[in-house]
C-alpha positions as CSV (number, residue, x, y, z in Angstrom):
1,K,170.4,155.3,-63.0
2,K,168.0,157.7,-64.8
3,Y,166.5,159.1,-61.6
4,D,170.0,159.9,-60.2
5,T,170.6,162.2,-63.2
6,A,167.2,163.9,-62.8
7,I,167.8,164.4,-59.1
8,N,171.2,165.9,-59.7
9,I,170.0,168.3,-62.3
10,C,167.1,169.5,-60.0
11,E,169.5,169.9,-57.1
12,E,171.8,172.0,-59.1
13,A,168.9,174.1,-60.5
14,L,167.4,174.7,-57.0
15,Y,170.9,175.6,-55.7
16,L,171.3,178.2,-58.4
17,L,167.8,179.6,-57.8
18,E,168.5,180.0,-54.1
19,R,171.9,181.5,-54.7
20,T,170.6,184.1,-57.1
21,N,167.4,184.7,-55.1
22,Q,165.2,183.7,-58.1
23,P,161.7,182.3,-58.0
24,D,161.0,178.7,-59.0
25,K,158.8,179.6,-62.0
26,Y,159.2,176.2,-63.6
27,H,158.2,174.1,-60.6
28,I,161.6,172.5,-60.3
29,E,161.0,171.6,-56.6
30,N,158.0,169.6,-57.6
31,T,160.0,167.8,-60.4
32,Y,162.7,167.2,-57.8
33,A,160.2,165.6,-55.4
34,L,158.7,163.4,-58.1
35,S,162.2,162.2,-59.1
36,L,163.1,161.4,-55.5
37,R,159.8,159.5,-55.1
38,D,160.1,157.5,-58.3
39,S,163.6,156.5,-57.6
40,G,162.1,154.0,-55.2
41,E,165.0,154.4,-52.7
42,P,163.7,154.7,-49.0
43,K,165.9,157.7,-48.2
44,N,164.7,159.6,-51.3
45,I,161.1,158.7,-50.6
46,S,161.5,160.3,-47.2
47,K,162.9,163.4,-48.7
48,A,160.1,163.6,-51.2
49,L,157.5,163.1,-48.5
50,K,158.9,166.1,-46.6
51,L,158.7,168.2,-49.8
52,F,155.2,167.2,-50.6
53,T,153.9,167.7,-47.0
54,K,155.4,171.3,-46.9
55,N,156.3,171.0,-43.2
56,I,152.7,170.0,-42.2
57,S,152.8,166.9,-40.0
58,L,151.7,163.6,-41.5
59,E,149.4,163.2,-38.6
60,T,147.5,166.3,-39.6
61,L,147.3,165.2,-43.2
62,L,146.0,161.8,-42.2
63,D,143.4,163.2,-39.8
64,Q,140.1,162.2,-41.3
65,S,138.4,165.1,-39.5
66,E,140.6,167.5,-41.3
67,K,138.7,169.9,-43.5
68,I,140.0,169.8,-47.1
69,T,141.0,173.2,-48.2
70,D,142.9,174.7,-51.1
71,K,146.2,174.4,-49.2
72,F,146.7,171.0,-50.7
73,S,145.7,170.0,-54.2
74,A,144.5,166.6,-55.5
75,S,148.0,165.9,-56.9
76,T,149.6,166.8,-53.6
77,Y,147.4,164.4,-51.6
78,G,148.0,161.8,-54.3
79,N,151.8,162.2,-54.3
80,I,151.9,162.0,-50.5
81,G,149.8,158.8,-50.7
82,K,152.1,157.4,-53.3
83,C,155.1,157.9,-51.0
84,L,153.3,156.1,-48.2
85,A,152.3,153.3,-50.6
86,L,156.0,152.9,-51.7
87,N,156.8,152.4,-48.0
88,N,154.1,149.7,-47.9
89,N,151.8,151.8,-45.8
90,H,148.8,151.2,-47.9
91,A,146.1,152.0,-45.3
92,D,147.4,155.6,-44.8
93,A,148.1,155.9,-48.5
94,L,144.4,155.2,-49.2
95,T,143.4,158.0,-46.7
96,C,145.4,160.4,-48.9
97,Y,144.1,158.9,-52.1
98,Y,140.5,159.3,-51.0
99,K,141.1,162.9,-50.2
100,S,142.7,163.3,-53.7
101,F,139.7,161.6,-55.3
102,Y,137.4,164.0,-53.5
103,C,139.5,167.0,-54.7
104,V,139.5,165.8,-58.3
105,M,135.7,165.5,-58.2
106,Q,135.6,169.2,-57.4
107,E,137.7,170.1,-60.4
108,N,136.3,171.4,-63.6
109,D,139.1,171.6,-66.1
110,A,140.6,169.7,-69.0
111,N,142.8,167.6,-66.8
112,R,140.0,166.2,-64.6
113,L,139.7,162.9,-66.4
114,I,143.5,162.4,-66.5
115,N,143.7,163.1,-62.8
116,F,140.9,160.7,-62.1
117,G,143.0,158.1,-64.0
118,H,146.1,158.6,-61.9
119,V,144.4,158.5,-58.5
120,S,142.1,155.6,-59.4
121,K,145.1,153.6,-60.6
122,W,146.9,154.3,-57.3
123,I,143.8,153.3,-55.3
124,F,143.8,150.1,-57.3
125,E,147.4,149.4,-56.4
126,S,146.8,149.9,-52.6
127,L,143.5,148.0,-52.5
128,H,145.0,145.2,-54.5
129,A,148.0,145.0,-52.1
130,M,145.5,144.8,-49.2
131,G,143.5,142.0,-50.8
132,E,140.5,144.0,-51.7
133,N,140.6,142.6,-55.2
134,L,137.0,143.2,-56.5
135,A,137.0,146.9,-55.4
136,S,140.5,147.3,-56.9
137,Y,139.3,146.1,-60.3
138,Y,136.6,148.7,-60.4
139,F,139.1,151.5,-59.7
140,L,141.5,150.2,-62.4
141,K,138.6,150.1,-64.9
142,F,137.7,153.6,-63.9
143,A,141.3,154.7,-64.5
144,L,141.3,153.1,-67.9
145,D,137.9,154.5,-68.8
146,S,139.1,158.0,-67.8
147,W,142.2,157.7,-70.0
148,E,140.6,156.0,-73.0
149,S,139.8,159.2,-74.7
150,T,142.1,161.6,-72.9
151,S,145.4,159.9,-72.7
152,P,146.1,156.9,-75.0
153,Y,149.7,156.9,-73.6
154,Y,148.6,156.3,-70.0
155,Y,146.0,153.9,-71.2
156,G,148.4,151.8,-73.3
157,Q,151.2,152.0,-70.7
158,T,149.0,150.7,-68.0
159,A,147.1,148.0,-70.0
160,A,150.4,146.5,-71.2
161,C,152.2,145.7,-68.0
162,E,151.7,143.9,-64.7
163,P,150.0,143.8,-62.3
164,Y,147.4,145.7,-64.3
165,K,147.4,143.3,-67.3
166,K,146.4,140.4,-65.0
167,A,143.8,142.5,-63.3
168,I,142.3,143.5,-66.6
169,G,142.0,139.8,-67.4
170,A,139.8,139.4,-64.3
171,F,137.3,142.0,-65.5
172,V,135.3,139.5,-67.5
173,E,134.8,136.9,-64.7
174,N,133.8,139.7,-62.4
175,G,131.2,141.2,-64.8
176,I,133.2,144.5,-65.1
177,K,134.4,144.5,-68.7
178,E,131.1,145.3,-70.3
179,M,129.6,147.3,-67.5
180,D,128.3,150.8,-68.3
181,K,130.9,153.5,-67.5
182,W,128.5,155.3,-65.2
183,R,128.1,152.2,-63.1
184,I,131.9,151.9,-62.7
185,E,132.1,155.6,-61.7
186,K,129.1,155.2,-59.3
187,Y,130.8,152.2,-57.6
188,C,134.0,154.1,-57.1
189,I,132.3,157.1,-55.7
190,D,130.2,155.0,-53.4
191,W,133.3,153.2,-52.2
192,V,135.1,156.4,-51.4
193,N,132.0,157.8,-49.6
194,S,131.7,154.6,-47.5
195,N,135.4,154.5,-46.6
196,S,136.1,158.2,-45.8
197,P,134.2,161.1,-44.3
198,Y,134.2,163.1,-47.5
199,T,130.9,162.9,-49.2
200,I,131.1,163.2,-53.0
């Protein structure tokens, strides 16, 4: 399995860094956590979740009265949410995704649109799994709009496979396909505002 190889390489690298008392300059621990998560195996997802939460309790992270600070980035909230979603805990996953969405909105760098694509795609997945189909379509459209000019790879990869391909087919009947991009963005922002305490 490809993830087994990546996990083994990361474990060896982290062992050598610890043994030689060297800093993790290349973010190997994060790569390790991503490999564990994406392996899809429950025991590995649990390990990844511990790495992403950095010993902060999940209850604290899911507390909607928690003030969002620089302690956790948009990607960290997103990765924690993805672990929860892989464990079929979509409601809690969405709590993390909405925090991630809020954090991305505060960003002002070249990766902002790419990050919007990732978190919006993940919100689509969890909303779709929970039966919120119409809202999920808007978030998928927002993801694709975000990637259209910034990442043809992510755009093409998503548009070509299920369940995204089938959802894209529903854009026309739901009046989303030709909708102005700013209206798609506004819908997604309004949705996050109405489903979380974080006003964007």
